[in-house]
Each structure stands twice: as structure tokens, then as C-alpha cells.
Phi, psi and omega in degrees: 000134173270137176218154180257128182274100182291343180281347183251059182203141161083355184258163180261133177048054176258135183215128176227138180213166178177159176259141184217162182233128173053043179286140169238118182235124182293169181306131180210172183212150176202168185279341184277164170276160183218137177238128179232126172231142186271127179271322182210139178084206179227126177259132177253122182234132176262129175239115181050046174087353181255125184272136180235134174270128180243092183284177181306138180066019174247155183235145173239136181251123181250120184278164180301143174064030172254128177289128181212161180208153172260120187274335180063037184287337180215159180298137179199160173234134181219162170242133182225157178213141170243142185208147180294152191282355176287353174288334188229057183297320182291318177301316179296323179292316182291337183247019187305315183249032181236152176243140181271107183281324178239091185281353180268125184233137178282121179246024182301329180269006178226040181301324180303323181293318178292322179295317177296320180296322184291332185250007183296141175291124184293350177263353181272080187299319182297316181291320177300315178304314181297312182294314181297319181288328173296316178298315181296327179294324178288319176299318179296320183285318189262340180289155176264119186247151175225160180289133181283140176253085179082005183296321182296321180297318180295320180297318180297318177305309185295319180297320179292318178297315180302313182299317183288312184293325181297337179266324191247015187297339179282347182269174178277089183268127178248142181301318182299314181289325179291317178299318179296318180298321184270352176083028179241154174291139185303314182293324179294315180297318178298315181294317180296319181295316180294322182295331181269315188264344185064023179230151173279174187300315182296320178294321182294315177297319180298328180296326175293315182295319179294319179300318178293317180298322179299321179294320178292322180293328181278343183281105182286350183277344180262155183247022182291139173284162181298323178297324179288323177296321178301312180291320180298330182274353176108003179276144183280340180208159178294322180298316179296317178299311181299317182295315182288324178298314179298321181293318185269330184257332180092006177210169179277159178303318181293320177294320179298317180296318179297318180298320183282343181269355181286000000 
């Protein structure tokens, strides 16, 4: 299942980090940048369908709006962070029309930097800015970059769509009206969205609604019925909600709720 991380979008100077072991994360996408470095073992991460091995003391840089997943093919321990892009404005400017062909970078000679990064106080914005920009300068220097062919345009499309849908996903959103609002041709917007997310427009909007519904289903403090959750999440009918939930999550809403209440 592909999913959009609604928690990684839209905020200023937001930074979250942590160390984890043997994580498996299905394909997902978000507006923030992401840094992952392996402490022990080998982490395998797929970015837009291409698998990368990230061995010990190596780092992988995941750019905004790239579909990626942690496959968990072998035992590993890693430290990762996601952060809003206002931490690295110059890096974003210098790489605006470039694509990172080799996102895995050897940091064996900069272990101190990774160690500082792993233990930084998430409220120390100044220190985070310094560490993240030092890391990005090494990625910029050692990474293999190529000129983007229309990549920036696609990124702008997705960011605009994300911003609008994240606010209005409960409403009746139509591709034609959204394209007109954003100033794009309907067929172009549809094609750009599918090329990045591998989903059509209706599925993409539904992923937001399903993500919201999952939070409501897990919340033991509310007494909403599943039919009420369906309407609250933006679905026009319970049947549509059940069908799309099963398609995207792999289980029914009622089964999902039972699993989370155990």
C-alpha cells in the first residue's frame, strides 16, 4: 500500500528523529526531506522503485515528494530524521533542477557528525540547522547529480495538490476543478500525479481520507460508528469507504478497528 504521511507537511522548522531497529515501512511519500544513516548492518531502501543498499556508516538522502520504503531485508539499526525544508533553503536552491542519482553517501570519515546528529535536541533549531546543512554540503559534494527533465514542474504540481487536498480532503474534490484552481491542464495534472504517486486522482484523495479514518478508528475515546467515520472522512457512502479501505489497507475498517483495540 502507498500512503501519504500527513504529519510530514506544512509546518515551519519541524524536526523529528530517532533510532530504530529492523523497521519495515511500506511505500510512502511526504513533503519533508529525510536523512537515514545505518549504525549497524545494512538497510535496504527503495526510492521511486530503485533499491539502494545503505551499509554501516553510510547515509541516504531522500528528497521531498519521493516515494520510498524500508524493505527490512536484513537485520539493521539506523537513525533517521525527517525535517521541513526551511532548514536547508540554499541546498534546495542549488539543487532545484537537479536529480540525485546516487543518494547513498559514505560518511565513514564524518562519524562525529552523525553522532552529533543522532543526539541533537529536537528543540535546538540553530544546532539542527548547522548539522543538517553540514550533512547536505557533503551530499551535494559527493552525490552524483544529473540535470532534471521537468522534475521541478512535477514537484510543484504535487506540492500544490498536497497543500489543497490536505485541507479539503473531506469535501467533494474534483480533478477538473482542482486543475482549474491551480492553473494546470486537467490531463497534465492527472499525468504528473500518476507518474509520481503511481495512483490516479481519486485514489490519491482517498489515501488522505483513509489515513484520517484510520486515526479515528484507532481512537478509543470516540464513539463514532463506522458509517459515521466514513462520512466524517469525506466518503459519500459506507460501501465506497469499505471498498477503498480494503483496497488501500488490505483489511476492512471493522477488522482494522478490532486489531488496534487488542
